[in-house]
C-alpha positions as CSV (number, residue, x, y, z in Angstrom):
1,M,-34.9,29.5,-15.6
2,K,-36.2,31.1,-12.2
3,Q,-33.9,28.8,-10.2
4,L,-30.9,29.8,-12.1
5,Y,-31.4,33.5,-11.6
6,E,-31.8,33.0,-7.9
7,E,-28.9,30.8,-7.6
8,V,-26.5,33.2,-9.8
9,A,-27.7,36.1,-7.7
10,Y,-27.3,34.4,-4.4
11,V,-23.6,33.3,-5.2
12,A,-22.9,36.8,-7.0
13,Y,-24.3,38.7,-3.7
14,H,-22.3,36.6,-1.2
15,F,-19.0,36.0,-2.9
16,H,-18.9,38.7,-5.6
17,W,-18.1,36.3,-8.2
18,P,-18.6,37.6,-11.8
19,H,-21.8,36.5,-13.6
20,D,-19.9,34.7,-16.5
21,Q,-18.0,32.8,-13.8
22,I,-21.0,31.6,-11.9
23,L,-22.7,30.6,-15.1
24,G,-19.7,28.6,-16.1
25,L,-20.1,26.5,-13.1
26,E,-22.0,23.2,-13.8
27,H,-25.5,23.1,-12.1
28,P,-24.6,20.5,-9.1
29,E,-21.3,22.7,-8.4
30,R,-23.4,25.7,-8.2
31,R,-25.9,24.5,-6.1
32,A,-23.1,23.0,-3.7
33,W,-22.0,26.7,-3.2
34,V,-25.5,27.8,-2.7
35,D,-26.0,25.4,-0.1
36,E,-22.5,26.3,1.6
37,I,-23.5,30.0,1.6
38,A,-26.7,29.0,3.4
39,A,-25.0,27.1,5.8
40,I,-22.6,29.9,6.6
41,N,-25.4,32.2,6.9
42,R,-27.2,29.9,9.4
43,R,-24.2,29.7,11.6
44,L,-24.0,33.3,11.7
45,Q,-27.7,33.9,12.6
46,E,-27.4,31.0,15.6
47,R,-24.0,32.7,17.0
48,P,-24.8,35.1,19.7
49,R,-24.1,38.7,19.1
50,E,-21.9,39.9,21.6
51,D,-23.3,43.4,21.6
52,A,-26.9,42.2,22.0
53,W,-26.8,41.8,25.7
54,R,-25.0,45.0,26.4
55,G,-26.9,47.8,27.9
């Protein structure tokens, strides 16, 4: 049950989808969205920030 709460919170936080819509997804599809959000976040973190090197 904890994993379900974590997945719903993660998708809701990032995509702003309503609770009922996220719960309506089958677990494999919800998990795929969680994985995709994580991949997006990794890519954003790896991208150098333009203002990080400015003085």
